[in-house]
C-alpha positions in Angstrom: -26.2 60.6 -12.9 -25.9 58.3 -15.9 -22.3 58.6 -17.3 -22.2 58.9 -21.1 -19.6 59.4 -23.8 -20.0 60.5 -27.4 -17.7 59.2 -30.2 -17.7 61.7 -33.1 -17.5 65.4 -32.9 -19.0 66.3 -36.2 -22.5 67.6 -37.2 -24.6 65.0 -35.3 -22.7 64.6 -32.1 -23.7 68.0 -30.6 -27.3 67.2 -31.5 -27.1 64.1 -29.3 -25.4 66.2 -26.5 -28.2 68.8 -26.6 -30.9 66.2 -26.3 -29.2 64.4 -23.5 -28.7 67.5 -21.5 -32.5 68.1 -21.6 -33.1 64.8 -19.8 -31.8 66.0 -16.4 -30.1 62.9 -15.1 -27.6 62.2 -17.9 -24.1 63.6 -17.9 -21.9 63.5 -21.0 -18.4 63.1 -19.4 -16.2 62.3 -22.5 -15.9 63.1 -26.2 -13.8 61.2 -28.7 -12.6 62.3 -32.1 -9.9 60.9 -34.4 -7.7 63.9 -33.7 -6.9 64.7 -30.1 -6.6 68.5 -30.7 -10.0 68.5 -32.4 -11.6 66.5 -29.6 -10.1 68.8 -26.9 -11.3 71.9 -28.8 -14.8 70.6 -29.2 -14.9 69.3 -25.7 -14.0 72.7 -24.3 -16.6 74.4 -26.6 -19.3 72.0 -25.4 -18.2 71.9 -21.7 -17.3 68.2 -21.7 -14.7 67.3 -19.1 -12.6 64.7 -21.0 -11.4 64.3 -24.6 -9.9 61.2 -26.3 -8.5 60.4 -29.7 -9.1 56.6 -29.6 -12.1 54.4 -29.0 -10.1 52.1 -26.8 -9.1 54.9 -24.4 -12.6 56.3 -24.2 -14.1 52.9 -23.4 -11.7 52.6 -20.5 -13.0 55.8 -19.0 -14.0 55.1 -15.3 -17.7 54.8 -14.6 -18.9 54.9 -18.2 -22.4 53.4 -18.8 -23.5 54.5 -22.2 -21.7 55.3 -25.5 -23.2 57.2 -28.5 -21.7 56.3 -31.8 -21.8 59.4 -34.0 -19.0 58.6 -36.4 -19.1 58.4 -40.3 -21.0 55.4 -41.7 -18.0 53.2 -42.5 -17.0 53.2 -38.8 -20.4 52.3 -37.3 -20.1 48.5 -37.4 -16.6 48.2 -35.8 -17.2 50.8 -33.1 -20.6 49.3 -32.3 -18.8 45.9 -31.9 -16.2 47.5 -29.5 -18.9 49.1 -27.4 -20.8 45.9 -27.1 -17.7 44.0 -26.3 -17.1 46.4 -23.4 -20.5 45.6 -22.0 -21.8 49.2 -22.3 -25.2 50.4 -23.5 -25.0 51.7 -27.0 -26.9 54.2 -29.1 -25.8 54.2 -32.8 -26.3 56.8 -35.5 -27.9 55.3 -38.6 -27.2 53.4 -40.7 -26.4 50.7 -38.1 -23.6 49.5 -40.4 -22.6 49.2 -44.1 -24.0 45.8 -45.1 -26.8 43.4 -44.2 -24.3 40.8 -43.1 -22.9 43.3 -40.6 -26.4 44.1 -39.4 -27.2 40.4 -38.6 -23.9 40.1 -36.7 -24.6 43.3 -34.6 -28.2 42.2 -33.8 -26.8 38.9 -32.5 -23.9 40.6 -30.6 -26.3 43.0 -28.9 -28.6 40.2 -27.8 -25.7 38.3 -26.3 -24.3 41.4 -24.6 -27.6 42.0 -22.8 -27.3 45.7 -23.0 -29.7 48.4 -24.1 -29.2 49.3 -27.8 -30.8 51.9 -30.0 -30.5 53.4 -33.5 -31.2 57.1 -34.4 -34.4 56.9 -36.3 -35.8 60.1 -35.0 -38.8 60.8 -37.2 -41.0 58.1 -35.6 -40.7 60.3 -32.4 -42.7 63.3 -33.7 -46.0 63.6 -32.0 -48.0 63.5 -35.2 -46.2 60.4 -36.5 -47.1 58.8 -33.2 -50.7 59.9 -33.6 -50.9 58.5 -37.1 -49.5 55.2 -36.0 -52.0 55.0 -33.1 -54.9 55.9 -35.4 -53.9 53.1 -37.8 -53.5 50.6 -34.9 -56.9 51.4 -33.6 -58.6 50.9 -37.0 -59.5 54.5 -37.7 -57.9 54.5 -41.2 -59.5 51.2 -42.1 -57.8 48.7 -44.5 -54.6 50.3 -45.9 -54.5 50.4 -49.7 -51.2 52.4 -50.2 -48.4 54.3 -48.6 -46.3 56.8 -50.6 -44.2 59.8 -50.2 -40.7 61.3 -50.5 -37.7 62.7 -48.7 -36.3 65.6 -50.7 -33.2 67.7 -50.0 -31.1 70.1 -52.0 -27.7 70.2 -50.3 -26.0 68.2 -53.0 -27.6 70.1 -55.9 -24.4 71.8 -57.2 -21.4 70.2 -58.8 -19.3 71.8 -56.1 -21.3 70.2 -53.3 -19.2 67.4 -51.7 -19.2 65.3 -48.6 -17.7 62.1 -47.4 -21.0 60.4 -48.0 -20.3 60.7 -51.8 -17.5 58.1 -51.5 -19.0 54.6 -51.3 -15.9 53.5 -49.3 -17.0 55.8 -46.5 -20.7 56.1 -46.9 -21.7 52.7 -48.3 -22.9 51.4 -51.7 -26.0 53.7 -51.4 -26.0 57.4 -50.5 -29.3 59.0 -50.9 -31.4 55.9 -50.2 -29.3 54.9 -47.2 -28.9 58.4 -45.8 -32.5 59.7 -46.1 -34.5 56.9 -47.7 -33.6 54.8 -44.5 -35.5 57.4 -42.5 -38.5 57.3 -44.8 -38.7 53.4 -44.7 -38.4 53.3 -40.9 -41.1 56.0 -40.6 -43.6 54.3 -43.0 -43.1 50.9 -41.4 -43.6 52.4 -37.9 -46.7 54.4 -38.9 -48.4 51.5 -40.8 -47.2 48.6 -38.7 -46.5 46.9 -42.0 -43.1 45.6 -43.3 -41.7 46.3 -46.8 -41.2 42.9 -48.4 -40.4 43.6 -52.1 -38.9 46.5 -53.9 -38.3 47.8 -57.5 -35.8 50.6 -57.7 -34.4 53.1 -60.2 -31.5 55.2 -59.0 -29.7 58.1 -60.7 -26.3 59.8 -60.4 -26.9 63.5 -61.5 -23.2 64.5 -61.3 -20.9 61.6 -62.5 -18.0 63.7 -61.1 -18.0 66.4 -58.4 -15.6 69.1 -57.4 -14.4 68.5 -53.8 -13.0 71.3 -51.8 -9.3 70.6 -51.3 -9.4 71.7 -47.7 -12.7 70.1 -46.9 -15.8 71.5 -45.2 -18.2 70.5 -42.6 -21.5 68.8 -43.4 -24.3 71.4 -44.2 -21.8 74.3 -43.7 -22.1 77.5 -45.6 -19.0 78.3 -47.6 -18.7 81.8 -49.1 -14.9 82.3 -49.6 -13.1 81.2 -52.7 -12.2 77.5 -52.8 -9.7 75.3 -54.5 -11.3 72.1 -55.9 -10.3 68.7 -57.2 -12.5 66.6 -59.4 -13.6 63.2 -57.9 -15.7 60.4 -59.4 -19.2 59.8 -58.0 -20.4 56.2 -57.5 -23.4 56.8 -55.2 -26.9 58.0 -56.2 -28.3 61.5 -56.0 -31.9 60.5 -56.7 -34.0 57.4 -56.5 -37.5 56.1 -57.1 -38.7 52.9 -55.4 -41.9 50.9 -55.8 -42.9 48.9 -52.7 -44.9 45.9 -51.7 -45.9 45.4 -48.0 -46.5 42.2 -46.1 -50.3 42.7 -46.0 -50.5 43.0 -49.7 -50.7 46.8 -49.8 -48.6 48.8 -52.2 -46.4 51.9 -52.1 -43.7 54.1 -53.5 -41.3 56.7 -52.5 -38.8 59.1 -54.0 -35.6 60.4 -52.5 -33.4 63.2 -53.7 -30.5 65.3 -52.5 -30.7 67.5 -55.6 -34.2 69.0 -55.4 -33.7 72.8 -55.3 -35.6 74.5 -52.5 -36.3 71.3 -50.6 -34.3 71.3 -47.4 -35.5 68.3 -45.4 -39.0 67.4 -46.7 -39.9 64.0 -45.5 -43.5 63.4 -46.5 -45.7 60.4 -46.0 -49.3 59.7 -47.1 -51.3 56.7 -46.1 -54.5 55.8 -48.0 -57.0 53.6 -46.2 -60.6 52.5 -46.7 -61.9 55.0 -44.1 -59.6 58.0 -44.5 -56.2 59.1 -45.6 -53.4 60.5 -43.4 -50.5 62.8 -44.5 -47.6 64.2 -42.6 -44.8 66.6 -43.7 -41.7 66.9 -41.5 -41.2 70.5 -42.5 -44.7 71.3 -41.0 -44.4 68.8 -38.2 -47.2 69.9 -35.9 -49.9 69.1 -38.4 -51.5 65.8 -39.5 -53.8 66.0 -42.5 -56.8 63.6 -42.3 -58.6 63.2 -45.7 -62.2 62.1 -46.2 -64.4 61.2 -49.1 -67.8 62.4 -47.8 -67.0 64.9 -45.1 -64.6 67.9 -44.8 -61.0 67.1 -44.4 -59.3 67.8 -41.1 -56.0 69.3 -40.0 -55.1 68.0 -36.6 -52.6 70.0 -34.5 -50.2 68.6 -31.9 -52.1 69.9 -28.9 -51.6 67.2 -26.3 -55.3 67.4 -25.3 -56.3 66.4 -28.8 -54.0 63.4 -29.2 -54.7 59.8 -28.3 -53.9 59.4 -24.6 -51.2 56.8 -25.0 -49.0 59.1 -27.1 -50.0 62.5 -25.7 -46.6 62.6 -23.8 -44.9 63.0 -27.3 -46.0 66.7 -27.3 -44.8 68.7 -24.3 -46.2 72.2 -24.7 -49.7 73.7 -25.2 -51.1 73.7 -28.7 -49.6 76.3 -31.0 -46.1 76.1 -29.6 -44.4 74.3 -32.5 -42.2 71.3 -31.5 -39.7 70.2 -34.1 -36.7 68.0 -34.8 -34.8 68.7 -31.5 -37.9 67.9 -29.5 -38.4 64.6 -31.4 -34.7 63.9 -30.7 -35.3 64.5 -27.0 -38.3 62.1 -27.1 -36.1 59.5 -28.6 -33.4 59.9 -26.0 -36.0 60.0 -23.2 -37.4 56.6 -24.2 -33.9 55.1 -24.7 -32.7 56.3 -21.3 -35.8 55.0 -19.6 -34.6 51.5 -20.7 -31.1 52.4 -19.6 -32.4 53.2 -16.1 -34.2 49.9 -16.0 -31.0 48.1 -17.2 -32.7 46.1 -19.9 -34.4 46.3 -23.3 -38.2 46.7 -23.1 -40.4 44.0 -24.6 -40.7 44.5 -28.4 -44.3 45.6 -28.1 -43.6 48.1 -25.4 -40.4 49.6 -26.9 -40.7 53.2 -27.9 -37.4 53.7 -29.7 -35.7 52.0 -32.7 -33.3 49.3 -31.7 -30.6 47.4 -33.5 -33.1 45.0 -35.1 -34.9 48.0 -36.5 -31.7 49.4 -37.9 -30.9 46.0 -39.3 -34.3 45.7 -40.9 -33.7 49.0 -42.8 -30.3 47.7 -43.9 -32.0 44.6 -45.4 -34.4 47.0 -47.4 -31.5 49.2 -48.6 -29.6 46.1 -49.8 -32.7 44.9 -51.7 -33.1 48.4 -53.3 -29.5 48.5 -54.5 -29.8 45.0 -55.9 -33.1 45.8 -57.6 -31.5 48.8 -59.3 -28.4 46.8 -60.4 -30.5 43.9 -61.8 -33.5 46.1 -62.9 -36.2 43.8 -61.4 -38.3 43.2 -58.3 -36.3 42.0 -55.4 -37.5 40.4 -52.1 -36.2 41.8 -48.8 -34.1 39.1 -47.2 -34.4 39.2 -43.4 
């Protein structure tokens, strides 16, 4: 069994655990949280044998092979450094770090460490995203003209909605673009095989101040009881619109929002080419729309028998059995742990999961978007 530890017992850590337990030969042996009591309580609830309250103690756990970094954003870079220094394989939540400078450093450290490294860009793992990417690679879409879409949520709609991501000291200079726009950018670059090279951004703060619960609350939790609040300033965006230029000359745009009532996690991408268009919506993940000019449009379902052979293993059940986010998460972990079993990173062309260089690339795009908004001009992505 591959011995694994998870650092961070909040919202996303248990999602990693669930996916890992579906692989069969991976055992999560330890959990780390900043408070020992919380770590022990969560470890008992999740049936994990060991609990720690320091990264150093966890990394010394005997027999450990892989560590998942599921901490808040501002801790990602330092903990990723520590895991790499320990010579362990590392899977990091996104964003990889807080700045482009840190991203370049981590890519270099990972290469020197010679370990397997991954970043949690899960949307590229959906079967229909894989299908769209394969169709584009094989020329079925023709010359790409444009790529556009959005990622819309509503969990920060109210003035009383608050989370650590609102504070730039913990979440980074960007919130909505970094938190969900990062997923959109990775997904569109993966689907098209093109890189974003220039951006023009306009970002907005809807609530200049927010009322934060004095006692705090978990991310995405439902709170119905009366709360005591304190007013805190907001310095990260709720909404953003971004124009794009790709390295092949095609154009694009996307919009991100955490204040769009009724939209829960609507990541949508549309690709327009000379032969057809493709469109995918994460909230209806089993369908890929294929648009035509002179014949009826098609709606392709994620039946493995209908997918391109090289990606049919991304769908695991007979057609009509809807596979969603947890299944894409399992796909991601399956590909990452295939590399762990081999003991080395796959060649770039054969790699089926996002690595530190992919995480760094998105950080370069985010940095350019923030700079574009600040200076109100087109900005080149510096890689």
